[in-house]
Each structure stands twice: as structure tokens, then as C-alpha cells.
C-alpha positions in Angstrom: -24.2 32.5 20.3 -24.1 36.1 18.9 -23.0 39.3 20.1 -25.2 42.2 19.1 -24.2 45.9 19.4 -27.3 47.9 20.1 -27.3 51.5 20.1 -29.2 53.7 22.6 -30.2 57.4 23.1 -28.2 58.5 26.4 -31.4 59.0 28.2 -33.2 57.5 31.1 -35.4 54.3 29.7 -33.8 53.6 26.7 -32.0 50.4 28.3 -35.7 49.6 29.9 -36.8 49.8 26.3 -34.6 47.3 25.1 -35.1 44.7 27.7 -39.1 45.2 27.1 -38.7 44.6 23.4 -36.5 41.6 23.9 -38.9 40.2 26.5 -41.9 40.6 24.6 -40.0 38.5 21.7 -39.4 35.6 23.9 -35.5 36.3 24.0 -33.5 36.1 26.6 -30.3 38.4 27.2 -27.4 35.7 27.9 -24.5 38.7 28.8 -24.0 42.2 28.5 -22.0 45.3 29.0 -22.6 48.7 28.3 -20.9 52.2 28.0 -21.7 55.5 27.0 -19.5 56.9 24.2 -19.9 60.1 22.5 -23.5 60.6 24.0 -24.6 57.2 22.7 -25.2 54.2 24.9 -23.4 51.0 23.5 -24.6 47.9 24.3 -23.2 44.7 23.8 -25.8 41.7 24.4 -25.3 37.7 24.0 -28.1 36.3 22.5 -29.1 32.8 21.1 -31.5 34.0 18.0 -29.3 37.0 16.6 -32.1 37.4 13.8 -35.1 37.4 16.0 -33.3 40.0 18.5 -32.4 42.4 15.7 -36.1 42.1 14.7 -37.5 42.7 17.6 -35.1 45.5 18.6 -35.7 47.3 14.9 -39.3 47.1 15.5 -39.0 48.7 18.5 -37.4 51.5 16.8 -34.0 50.3 18.5 -30.6 50.8 16.5 -28.8 47.6 16.1 -25.2 47.7 14.6 -22.9 44.9 14.4 -23.1 41.4 14.9 -20.7 38.7 15.6 -20.1 35.2 16.5 -18.4 35.3 20.0 -16.0 33.1 22.0 -18.3 32.0 25.2 -16.6 30.0 27.6 -17.6 28.0 30.9 -15.3 29.5 33.9 -14.5 28.5 37.2 -15.2 31.4 39.6 -11.8 31.6 41.5 -9.0 34.2 41.1 -6.5 33.9 37.6 -9.3 32.0 36.0 -9.8 34.7 33.3 -6.1 35.7 33.3 -4.8 32.3 32.2 -7.7 32.2 29.6 -6.5 35.4 28.1 -2.9 34.1 28.2 -3.6 31.0 26.3 -5.6 33.4 23.8 -2.4 35.9 23.8 0.1 33.4 23.3 -1.8 32.0 20.4 -1.5 35.7 18.9 -4.9 36.4 19.1 -6.0 39.5 19.9 -9.1 40.3 22.3 -11.1 43.3 21.5 -14.6 42.7 23.5 -14.9 41.1 27.0 -17.6 40.5 29.5 -19.4 38.2 31.6 -22.5 36.3 31.1 -24.9 33.9 33.1 -23.7 30.6 34.6 -20.3 31.7 34.9 -19.4 32.0 31.4 -16.9 34.5 29.6 -17.5 36.0 26.5 -14.8 37.3 24.3 -14.7 38.9 20.7 -11.5 38.1 18.9 -9.8 38.6 15.5 -9.5 34.9 14.9 -12.3 32.6 16.4 -11.0 29.7 15.2 -7.5 30.0 16.5 -8.6 31.2 19.7 -11.1 27.7 20.2 -8.0 25.7 19.9 -6.5 27.2 22.7 -9.1 27.3 25.4 
């Protein structure tokens, strides 16, 4: 799984444009988070085929920034589960710089040392 950073104009419909472009290409968004920073919509999407997603978005005139591998974990739906996972990652000296939820009770973490994080979760 890969996380793509998509940059959208901050106006109505750009999120729909993104979703439609991916849908037409047969690409499912497995997880996402979005916020507006300095007048731009910054959207992180979790996809299986990053190359195909990038191609579909760019063909639709949508800017794609960073692409990175992320830690995707199945999580129990119970209080404290996320904190316990993040504590194990932190105790290993790994920094989390991105976190969001995905389909099927999964959590997505962008970390500065993916291999090390994988050993502790």
C-alpha cells in the first residue's frame, strides 16, 4: 500500500473530481485524510496501485505530490488500541509524522523508519 499526497484547489468539487478520476480508473481509495493548508487542499490517500492512481489523477489535471510506503495495521476497535501501538513505535525511537484511519479497522502511519516500526508492531 502507498500513501499519495494529492494537492487540490480549495473550492467545491475538487474532492469529487479526485474521487471520480480514481473511480473511472478502477482505483479504490482504501483510506484518506484531508486538510486545508495555506489555501490548498492537502489530501492523503491510501491506494494499492500508486502508479495507476498517479496516472489517473494527473490525466485529470490533479496535482500529485509525495508518494511513500506507509505502515498499515489491522486494529482492534477498542479504547486504547491506537495509543498502545503508537507507544510501541515511539519506544523504538521512531517518529510518526502522519496518521489516519482506513477501511476495515486499519490504521495508517507515516514513519521516519518503516523497517524499525514494523519490528515493534
